MMTF fields as JSON, N, C-alpha, C and O atoms, coordinates in Angstrom:
{
  "mmtfVersion": "1.0.0",
  "mmtfProducer": "UNKNOWN",
  "numBonds": 419,
  "numAtoms": 420,
  "numGroups": 105,
  "numChains": 1,
  "numModels": 1,
  "chainsPerModel": [1],
  "groupsPerChain": [105],
  "chainIdList": ["A"],
  "bondAtomList": [4, 2, 8, 6, 12, 10, 16, 14, 20, 18, 24, 22, 28, 26, 32, 30, 36, 34, 40, 38, 44, 42, 48, 46, 52, 50, 56, 54, 60, 58, 64, 62, 68, 66, 72, 70, 76, 74, 80, 78, 84, 82, 88, 86, 92, 90, 96, 94, 100, 98, 104, 102, 108, 106, 112, 110, 116, 114, 120, 118, 124, 122, 128, 126, 132, 130, 136, 134, 140, 138, 144, 142, 148, 146, 152, 150, 156, 154, 160, 158, 164, 162, 168, 166, 172, 170, 176, 174, 180, 178, 184, 182, 188, 186, 192, 190, 196, 194, 200, 198, 204, 202, 208, 206, 212, 210, 216, 214, 220, 218, 224, 222, 228, 226, 232, 230, 236, 234, 240, 238, 244, 242, 248, 246, 252, 250, 256, 254, 260, 258, 264, 262, 268, 266, 272, 270, 276, 274, 280, 278, 284, 282, 288, 286, 292, 290, 296, 294, 300, 298, 304, 302, 308, 306, 312, 310, 316, 314, 320, 318, 324, 322, 328, 326, 332, 330, 336, 334, 340, 338, 344, 342, 348, 346, 352, 350, 356, 354, 360, 358, 364, 362, 368, 366, 372, 370, 376, 374, 380, 378, 384, 382, 388, 386, 392, 390, 396, 394, 400, 398, 404, 402, 408, 406, 412, 410, 416, 414],
  "bondOrderList": [1, 1, 1, 1, 1, 1, 1, 1, 1, 1, 1, 1, 1, 1, 1, 1, 1, 1, 1, 1, 1, 1, 1, 1, 1, 1, 1, 1, 1, 1, 1, 1, 1, 1, 1, 1, 1, 1, 1, 1, 1, 1, 1, 1, 1, 1, 1, 1, 1, 1, 1, 1, 1, 1, 1, 1, 1, 1, 1, 1, 1, 1, 1, 1, 1, 1, 1, 1, 1, 1, 1, 1, 1, 1, 1, 1, 1, 1, 1, 1, 1, 1, 1, 1, 1, 1, 1, 1, 1, 1, 1, 1, 1, 1, 1, 1, 1, 1, 1, 1, 1, 1, 1, 1],
  "groupList": [{"groupName": "MET", "atomNameList": ["N", "CA", "C", "O"], "elementList": ["N", "C", "C", "O"], "formalChargeList": [0, 0, 0, 0], "bondAtomList": [1, 0, 2, 1, 3, 2], "bondOrderList": [1, 1, 2], "singleLetterCode": "M", "chemCompType": "L-PEPTIDE LINKING"}, {"groupName": "THR", "atomNameList": ["N", "CA", "C", "O"], "elementList": ["N", "C", "C", "O"], "formalChargeList": [0, 0, 0, 0], "bondAtomList": [1, 0, 2, 1, 3, 2], "bondOrderList": [1, 1, 2], "singleLetterCode": "T", "chemCompType": "L-PEPTIDE LINKING"}, {"groupName": "GLU", "atomNameList": ["N", "CA", "C", "O"], "elementList": ["N", "C", "C", "O"], "formalChargeList": [0, 0, 0, 0], "bondAtomList": [1, 0, 2, 1, 3, 2], "bondOrderList": [1, 1, 2], "singleLetterCode": "E", "chemCompType": "L-PEPTIDE LINKING"}, {"groupName": "LYS", "atomNameList": ["N", "CA", "C", "O"], "elementList": ["N", "C", "C", "O"], "formalChargeList": [0, 0, 0, 0], "bondAtomList": [1, 0, 2, 1, 3, 2], "bondOrderList": [1, 1, 2], "singleLetterCode": "K", "chemCompType": "L-PEPTIDE LINKING"}, {"groupName": "ARG", "atomNameList": ["N", "CA", "C", "O"], "elementList": ["N", "C", "C", "O"], "formalChargeList": [0, 0, 0, 0], "bondAtomList": [1, 0, 2, 1, 3, 2], "bondOrderList": [1, 1, 2], "singleLetterCode": "R", "chemCompType": "L-PEPTIDE LINKING"}, {"groupName": "PRO", "atomNameList": ["N", "CA", "C", "O"], "elementList": ["N", "C", "C", "O"], "formalChargeList": [0, 0, 0, 0], "bondAtomList": [1, 0, 2, 1, 3, 2], "bondOrderList": [1, 1, 2], "singleLetterCode": "P", "chemCompType": "L-PEPTIDE LINKING"}, {"groupName": "ILE", "atomNameList": ["N", "CA", "C", "O"], "elementList": ["N", "C", "C", "O"], "formalChargeList": [0, 0, 0, 0], "bondAtomList": [1, 0, 2, 1, 3, 2], "bondOrderList": [1, 1, 2], "singleLetterCode": "I", "chemCompType": "L-PEPTIDE LINKING"}, {"groupName": "PHE", "atomNameList": ["N", "CA", "C", "O"], "elementList": ["N", "C", "C", "O"], "formalChargeList": [0, 0, 0, 0], "bondAtomList": [1, 0, 2, 1, 3, 2], "bondOrderList": [1, 1, 2], "singleLetterCode": "F", "chemCompType": "L-PEPTIDE LINKING"}, {"groupName": "ALA", "atomNameList": ["N", "CA", "C", "O"], "elementList": ["N", "C", "C", "O"], "formalChargeList": [0, 0, 0, 0], "bondAtomList": [1, 0, 2, 1, 3, 2], "bondOrderList": [1, 1, 2], "singleLetterCode": "A", "chemCompType": "L-PEPTIDE LINKING"}, {"groupName": "LEU", "atomNameList": ["N", "CA", "C", "O"], "elementList": ["N", "C", "C", "O"], "formalChargeList": [0, 0, 0, 0], "bondAtomList": [1, 0, 2, 1, 3, 2], "bondOrderList": [1, 1, 2], "singleLetterCode": "L", "chemCompType": "L-PEPTIDE LINKING"}, {"groupName": "ASN", "atomNameList": ["N", "CA", "C", "O"], "elementList": ["N", "C", "C", "O"], "formalChargeList": [0, 0, 0, 0], "bondAtomList": [1, 0, 2, 1, 3, 2], "bondOrderList": [1, 1, 2], "singleLetterCode": "N", "chemCompType": "L-PEPTIDE LINKING"}, {"groupName": "SER", "atomNameList": ["N", "CA", "C", "O"], "elementList": ["N", "C", "C", "O"], "formalChargeList": [0, 0, 0, 0], "bondAtomList": [1, 0, 2, 1, 3, 2], "bondOrderList": [1, 1, 2], "singleLetterCode": "S", "chemCompType": "L-PEPTIDE LINKING"}, {"groupName": "TRP", "atomNameList": ["N", "CA", "C", "O"], "elementList": ["N", "C", "C", "O"], "formalChargeList": [0, 0, 0, 0], "bondAtomList": [1, 0, 2, 1, 3, 2], "bondOrderList": [1, 1, 2], "singleLetterCode": "W", "chemCompType": "L-PEPTIDE LINKING"}, {"groupName": "GLN", "atomNameList": ["N", "CA", "C", "O"], "elementList": ["N", "C", "C", "O"], "formalChargeList": [0, 0, 0, 0], "bondAtomList": [1, 0, 2, 1, 3, 2], "bondOrderList": [1, 1, 2], "singleLetterCode": "Q", "chemCompType": "L-PEPTIDE LINKING"}, {"groupName": "GLY", "atomNameList": ["N", "CA", "C", "O"], "elementList": ["N", "C", "C", "O"], "formalChargeList": [0, 0, 0, 0], "bondAtomList": [1, 0, 2, 1, 3, 2], "bondOrderList": [1, 1, 2], "singleLetterCode": "G", "chemCompType": "PEPTIDE LINKING"}, {"groupName": "VAL", "atomNameList": ["N", "CA", "C", "O"], "elementList": ["N", "C", "C", "O"], "formalChargeList": [0, 0, 0, 0], "bondAtomList": [1, 0, 2, 1, 3, 2], "bondOrderList": [1, 1, 2], "singleLetterCode": "V", "chemCompType": "L-PEPTIDE LINKING"}, {"groupName": "ASP", "atomNameList": ["N", "CA", "C", "O"], "elementList": ["N", "C", "C", "O"], "formalChargeList": [0, 0, 0, 0], "bondAtomList": [1, 0, 2, 1, 3, 2], "bondOrderList": [1, 1, 2], "singleLetterCode": "D", "chemCompType": "L-PEPTIDE LINKING"}, {"groupName": "HIS", "atomNameList": ["N", "CA", "C", "O"], "elementList": ["N", "C", "C", "O"], "formalChargeList": [0, 0, 0, 0], "bondAtomList": [1, 0, 2, 1, 3, 2], "bondOrderList": [1, 1, 2], "singleLetterCode": "H", "chemCompType": "L-PEPTIDE LINKING"}],
  "groupTypeList": [0, 1, 2, 1, 3, 4, 5, 2, 2, 6, 7, 4, 8, 3, 9, 10, 9, 2, 1, 11, 3, 6, 8, 12, 3, 2, 9, 13, 4, 7, 7, 8, 11, 14, 11, 8, 9, 8, 15, 8, 8, 16, 9, 16, 9, 15, 2, 15, 8, 7, 13, 0, 11, 2, 16, 10, 15, 2, 13, 6, 13, 13, 12, 8, 8, 8, 14, 3, 9, 14, 3, 15, 11, 16, 2, 13, 8, 14, 2, 12, 9, 8, 10, 16, 15, 11, 15, 12, 8, 15, 15, 15, 11, 5, 12, 15, 9, 15, 13, 5, 6, 4, 13, 15, 17],
  "groupIdList": [1, 2, 3, 4, 5, 6, 7, 8, 9, 10, 11, 12, 13, 14, 15, 16, 17, 18, 19, 20, 21, 22, 23, 24, 25, 26, 27, 28, 29, 30, 31, 32, 33, 34, 35, 36, 37, 38, 39, 40, 41, 42, 43, 44, 45, 46, 47, 48, 49, 50, 51, 52, 53, 54, 55, 56, 57, 58, 59, 60, 61, 62, 63, 64, 65, 66, 67, 68, 69, 70, 71, 72, 73, 74, 75, 76, 77, 78, 79, 80, 81, 82, 83, 84, 85, 86, 87, 88, 89, 90, 91, 92, 93, 94, 95, 96, 97, 98, 99, 100, 101, 102, 103, 104, 105],
  "secStructList": [7, 7, 7, 7, 7, 7, 2, 2, 2, 2, 2, 2, 2, 2, 2, 2, 2, 1, 7, 3, 3, 3, 3, 4, 4, 4, 6, 2, 2, 0, 0, 0, 0, 0, 7, 5, 7, 7, 7, 7, 6, 6, 1, 7, 2, 2, 2, 2, 2, 2, 2, 2, 6, 6, 6, 7, 7, 2, 2, 2, 2, 2, 2, 2, 6, 6, 6, 1, 1, 7, 7, 7, 7, 2, 2, 2, 2, 6, 6, 6, 6, 6, 6, 7, 7, 3, 3, 3, 3, 3, 7, 7, 6, 6, 7, 5, 3, 3, 3, 3, 7, 7, 7, 7, 7],
  "xCoordList": [81.577, 80.956, 79.917, 79.423, 79.832, 77.719, 77.885, 78.53, 76.75, 77.011, 75.372, 74.389, 75.527, 74.377, 73.689, 74.318, 72.314, 71.62, 70.849, 70.27, 70.884, 70.532, 69.025, 68.808, 67.595, 66.419, 65.519, 64.48, 66.003, 65.262, 65.836, 65.317, 66.71, 67.688, 66.533, 66.114, 66.382, 65.025, 64.126, 63.543, 63.426, 61.933, 61.708, 60.674, 62.885, 63.167, 63.118, 62.665, 63.456, 64.095, 62.184, 61.438, 62.05, 60.429, 59.573, 58.934, 59.244, 58.082, 59.124, 59.221, 59.978, 60.219, 60.435, 61.005, 60.096, 58.724, 57.681, 56.921, 57.266, 55.653, 55.332, 54.301, 56.343, 55.917, 55.375, 56.08, 54.41, 54.249, 53.811, 53.486, 53.996, 53.468, 51.805, 51.499, 51.457, 49.38, 48.773, 49.078, 47.274, 46.704, 46.071, 45.699, 46.019, 45.246, 43.434, 42.594, 43.447, 41.903, 41.511, 40.337, 42.499, 42.188, 42.399, 42.464, 42.493, 42.956, 42.059, 42.32, 40.922, 39.755, 39.001, 38.846, 38.472, 38.641, 38.97, 38.35, 40.118, 41.373, 41.309, 41.353, 41.182, 40.921, 39.867, 39.961, 38.599, 37.345, 36.857, 35.944, 37.739, 37.532, 38.934, 38.959, 39.782, 40.453, 41.41, 41.784, 41.948, 43.171, 44.614, 45.764, 44.163, 45.488, 45.924, 45.439, 47.498, 48.102, 49.441, 50.274, 49.673, 50.186, 51.381, 51.166, 52.701, 54.186, 54.219, 53.513, 55.402, 56.136, 57.489, 58.593, 57.038, 58.332, 59.405, 59.822, 59.892, 61.504, 62.174, 63.36, 61.002, 61.352, 60.847, 59.946, 62.14, 61.855, 60.795, 60.398, 59.939, 58.655, 58.322, 57.516, 59.843, 60.256, 60.629, 59.991, 61.559, 61.56, 60.511, 60.445, 59.684, 58.284, 57.838, 57.908, 57.279, 56.573, 57.517, 56.705, 58.74, 59.157, 58.828, 57.635, 59.044, 59.25, 57.471, 57.083, 56.529, 55.747, 55.211, 54.292, 55.572, 56.082, 56.28, 55.53, 57.22, 58.494, 57.265, 57.306, 56.233, 55.437, 56.635, 56.333, 57.443, 58.045, 57.409, 57.679, 56.563, 55.996, 56.742, 56.504, 57.644, 58.369, 58.708, 57.715, 59.688, 59.674, 58.262, 58.131, 56.749, 56.011, 55.408, 55.288, 54.971, 55.065, 55.433, 54.946, 56.915, 57.221, 57.813, 58.452, 57.236, 57.02, 55.598, 55.394, 54.534, 53.126, 53.566, 53.215, 54.316, 54.146, 54.666, 54.126, 55.973, 56.031, 55.662, 56.33, 54.217, 53.666, 54.231, 54.104, 54.792, 55.228, 54.343, 53.875, 53.892, 52.634, 51.765, 51.979, 50.319, 49.515, 48.447, 48.626, 47.248, 46.111, 45.844, 46.162, 45.331, 45.834, 44.172, 43.049, 44.541, 43.646, 42.479, 42.669, 41.333, 40.2, 41.385, 41.937, 41.76, 42.223, 43.334, 43.23, 44.517, 44.952, 44.519, 44.629, 43.906, 42.841, 41.666, 41.537, 41.047, 40.92, 41.053, 40.462, 42.553, 43.807, 44.416, 44.822, 44.406, 45.245, 43.758, 43.86, 42.659, 41.996, 42.124, 42.389, 42.007, 41.389, 42.906, 42.915, 43.756, 44.734, 45.476, 46.667, 44.389, 44.831, 46.464, 46.971, 46.997, 48.21, 47.956, 46.903, 49.468, 49.946, 50.544, 51.034, 50.646, 51.239, 52.512, 52.396, 53.675, 54.075, 52.91, 52.272, 52.863, 52.033, 52.442, 52.363, 52.874, 52.612, 51.293, 50.75, 51.372, 50.389, 51.248, 52.071, 51.206, 50.726, 50.124, 49.9, 49.583, 48.064, 47.752, 48.291, 46.891, 45.418, 45.885, 44.894, 46.429, 47.634, 47.618, 47.471, 47.86, 47.9, 49.306, 49.256, 49.64, 50.714, 51.238, 51.722, 50.667, 50.686, 52.421, 52.823, 52.926, 53.194, 53.541, 53.945, 53.462, 53.501, 54.657, 55.773, 54.632, 56.058, 56.792, 56.098, 57.905, 58.636, 59.436, 60.492, 58.691, 58.733, 60.32, 60.787, 60.858, 62.415, 62.681, 62.572, 63.085, 62.683, 64.13, 63.925],
  "yCoordList": [77.564, 76.307, 75.779, 76.304, 74.955, 74.596, 73.401, 72.395, 73.929, 72.981, 71.943, 72.115, 71.131, 69.63, 68.893, 68.066, 69.356, 69.878, 68.11, 68.061, 66.907, 65.889, 66.533, 67.596, 65.331, 65.852, 65.905, 66.547, 64.772, 65.139, 66.312, 67.024, 66.508, 68.235, 69.435, 70.547, 69.022, 70.263, 70.222, 71.287, 68.926, 68.483, 69.264, 69.654, 69.292, 69.333, 70.896, 71.576, 71.509, 73.039, 73.574, 74.486, 72.698, 73.218, 73.058, 74.1, 72.232, 72.439, 72.815, 72.046, 73.786, 75.082, 75.877, 76.684, 76.105, 77.308, 77.071, 78.029, 76.048, 75.663, 75.534, 75.065, 76.006, 75.582, 76.982, 77.865, 77.534, 78.736, 78.558, 77.584, 80.139, 79.79, 80.647, 81.666, 80.182, 80.078, 79.614, 78.679, 81.187, 80.984, 79.354, 78.697, 78.909, 77.48, 77.709, 77.015, 78.743, 78.796, 79.071, 79.152, 79.177, 79.307, 77.482, 77.171, 76.502, 75.777, 74.774, 73.618, 74.907, 74.177, 73.246, 72.045, 74.094, 72.901, 71.474, 70.418, 71.831, 70.779, 69.625, 68.395, 70.69, 69.677, 68.408, 67.23, 69.669, 68.958, 67.723, 66.98, 67.576, 66.544, 66.002, 64.771, 66.436, 64.719, 64.8, 63.698, 65.727, 66.475, 66.681, 66.267, 67.252, 67.764, 66.516, 65.905, 66.656, 66.152, 65.941, 65.361, 66.613, 66.981, 66.335, 65.267, 66.705, 66.645, 67.058, 67.93, 66.023, 66.751, 67.928, 67.904, 68.835, 69.894, 69.769, 70.572, 68.021, 67.694, 67.29, 66.97, 67.245, 66.58, 67.794, 68.599, 67.572, 68.282, 68.344, 67.348, 69.698, 69.328, 68.983, 68.629, 69.506, 69.642, 67.999, 67.133, 67.69, 66.225, 64.751, 63.695, 65.509, 64.666, 64.525, 63.627, 65.879, 66.122, 65.412, 65.089, 64.973, 64.163, 63.689, 63.772, 62.655, 60.93, 60.468, 59.317, 61.724, 61.503, 61.323, 60.517, 61.867, 63.339, 60.992, 60.245, 60.725, 59.726, 58.051, 56.982, 58.709, 57.065, 56.114, 54.963, 56.506, 56.437, 55.062, 54.733, 54.544, 54.253, 53.563, 53.887, 52.606, 52.432, 53.98, 54.529, 54.654, 56.11, 56.177, 55.903, 56.846, 57.206, 56.7, 57.354, 54.831, 54.182, 54.068, 53.754, 54.355, 54.967, 55.988, 55.861, 57.454, 58.339, 58.343, 59.283, 57.705, 57.032, 56.562, 57.119, 55.521, 54.631, 55.236, 55.044, 56.107, 57.308, 58.102, 58.862, 58.271, 59.487, 60.871, 61.927, 60.855, 62.494, 62.817, 63.951, 61.447, 62.201, 61.22, 60.017, 62.105, 61.971, 62.496, 63.172, 62.608, 62.834, 64.158, 63.941, 65.587, 66.18, 65.967, 66.145, 65.573, 65.214, 66.715, 67.842, 65.942, 67.322, 67.751, 68.714, 67.642, 67.893, 69.571, 70.56, 69.159, 69.76, 71.392, 72.588, 70.377, 71.222, 72.454, 73.574, 72.108, 72.902, 73.913, 74.763, 73.099, 74.65, 75.711, 76.774, 75.053, 75.673, 76.745, 77.696, 76.317, 77.749, 78.432, 79.634, 77.964, 78.626, 80.219, 81.45, 79.258, 80.339, 80.37, 80.137, 80.776, 81.642, 81.362, 82.333, 80.2, 79.523, 79.487, 79.204, 79.927, 79.837, 78.578, 77.959, 78.133, 76.484, 77.164, 78.122, 76.027, 76.348, 75.148, 74.25, 75.311, 73.779, 74.125, 75.248, 72.971, 72.492, 71.031, 70.246, 71.571, 70.541, 69.219, 69.549, 68.188, 67.202, 66.393, 65.655, 66.278, 66.441, 64.484, 63.463, 64.723, 65.287, 65.565, 65.727, 65.578, 66.108, 67.419, 68.003, 68.175, 68.92, 68.633, 67.663, 69.003, 69.048, 70.504, 71.541, 69.678, 71.241, 70.443, 69.28, 71.471, 72.153, 73.145, 74.183, 73.05, 74.197, 75.239, 74.806, 75.938, 77.303, 76.962, 77.17, 76.544, 76.961, 77.962, 78.472, 78.169, 79.918, 79.698, 78.607, 80.547, 80.843, 81.877, 83.093, 81.216, 81.811, 82.937, 83.772],
  "zCoordList": [-44.525, -44.383, -43.293, -42.295, -43.687, -42.988, -42.524, -42.819, -41.288, -40.606, -40.629, -39.908, -41.468, -41.755, -40.299, -39.639, -39.956, -38.981, -39.411, -40.496, -38.628, -38.711, -38.529, -37.947, -39.396, -39.344, -38.513, -38.674, -36.831, -35.533, -35.095, -34.236, -35.553, -34.433, -35.721, -35.399, -36.554, -36.958, -36.65, -36.448, -36.41, -35.823, -34.242, -33.7, -33.869, -31.811, -32.147, -31.226, -33.166, -33.215, -33.944, -33.589, -34.827, -35.022, -34.127, -33.974, -33.444, -31.885, -31.019, -30.063, -31.031, -29.934, -30.193, -29.458, -31.405, -31.667, -31.831, -31.973, -31.877, -31.708, -30.118, -29.634, -29.487, -27.854, -27.258, -27.747, -26.402, -26.085, -24.398, -23.719, -24.092, -22.747, -23.082, -23.7, -22.736, -22.473, -21.027, -20.287, -20.873, -20.016, -19.784, -20.756, -18.625, -19.032, -19.467, -20.039, -18.982, -18.675, -20.422, -20.785, -21.245, -22.896, -22.995, -24.184, -22.256, -23.169, -22.447, -22.78, -21.413, -21.286, -21.951, -21.727, -22.953, -24.194, -24.134, -24.009, -24.263, -24.687, -23.393, -23.371, -22.334, -20.88, -21.419, -21.766, -21.216, -21.872, -22.674, -22.313, -24.047, -25.189, -24.131, -24.15, -23.467, -22.676, -23.574, -23.975, -24.043, -25.044, -24.068, -24.212, -23.358, -22.729, -21.544, -20.592, -22.541, -21.043, -20.698, -21.394, -19.208, -18.008, -18.444, -19.018, -18.328, -19.117, -17.296, -16.791, -16.401, -15.611, -15.305, -15.849, -14.359, -14.254, -15.267, -16.102, -14.852, -14.827, -15.472, -15.391, -16.664, -18.148, -18.806, -18.573, -20.108, -21.364, -21.951, -22.555, -21.934, -22.728, -24.865, -25.726, -24.54, -26.615, -26.325, -26.922, -25.498, -25.857, -25.841, -26.471, -24.573, -24.827, -26.185, -27.024, -26.138, -27.645, -28.672, -29.539, -29.1, -30.159, -29.776, -30.068, -28.772, -28.632, -28.703, -28.903, -28.477, -29.2, -30.26, -30.402, -30.97, -32.854, -33.081, -33.709, -32.481, -32.823, -32.822, -33.431, -31.702, -31.554, -30.409, -30.093, -30.087, -28.898, -27.872, -26.717, -28.792, -27.185, -25.935, -24.771, -26.296, -24.748, -24.272, -23.795, -24.295, -23.681, -22.787, -21.594, -24.206, -23.587, -22.076, -21.04, -22.452, -20.874, -20.171, -19.085, -20.579, -18.941, -17.989, -16.944, -18.953, -18.179, -17.856, -17.088, -18.106, -18.214, -16.398, -15.358, -16.574, -15.321, -13.927, -12.838, -14.199, -13.734, -13.314, -12.612, -13.626, -13.222, -13.923, -13.304, -15.089, -15.533, -16.309, -16.412, -17.196, -17.871, -18.165, -18.313, -18.268, -18.259, -18.495, -19.507, -18.103, -18.388, -17.572, -16.403, -17.758, -16.649, -15.788, -16.258, -14.536, -13.531, -13.049, -12.592, -13.454, -12.712, -11.465, -11.997, -10.714, -9.423, -9.358, -8.633, -10.693, -11.187, -11.89, -11.62, -13.079, -13.702, -12.916, -13.411, -11.914, -10.913, -9.807, -9.141, -10.092, -9.262, -9.791, -9.321, -11.257, -12.469, -13.053, -13.828, -12.514, -13.745, -11.987, -11.979, -10.981, -9.611, -9.608, -9.584, -9.643, -9.869, -10.847, -11.051, -11.592, -12.681, -13.708, -14.268, -13.801, -13.714, -15.236, -15.809, -15.911, -17.202, -17.692, -16.747, -18.526, -18.607, -20.143, -20.907, -19.986, -21.443, -22.548, -21.999, -23.612, -23.971, -25.558, -26.056, -26.211, -27.686, -27.623, -26.846, -29.488, -29.778, -30.386, -31.24, -30.17, -30.806, -30.817, -29.857, -32.175, -32.594, -32.366, -32.794, -31.694, -31.635, -29.632, -28.92, -29.348, -28.133, -28.308, -29.382, -26.613, -26.488, -24.821, -24.065, -24.791, -23.732, -23.233, -23.688, -21.514, -20.778, -19.851, -19.877, -19.271, -18.394, -17.583, -18.107, -16.109, -15.26, -15.529, -15.241, -15.797, -15.647, -14.189, -13.194, -14.022, -13.135, -12.512, -12.888, -11.41, -10.632, -10.317, -9.991, -10.421, -10.068, -8.729, -8.884, -7.237, -6.527, -5.901, -5.021]
}
């Protein structure tokens, strides 16, 4: 017997496959154009991408108001560049969502 997946589960799985680890310096052109959005480390990057693709304005505004989603600041971009940081990234056109990679101690 096969399990039927709902369309949103399939799309979340697709977004997960499109997520990758990349050096921040490779994303400078997206930052320069204002299309790089920082996602707080305590949020699920795939879920944020899904909600943005679904145009869930209420949820996006809640994250933005809480400081958990927004354009990458000049200070943050400079710090990531200076420290040669890698981030998790996924594209939800026209945006590139980036999230710092959690360090395991």
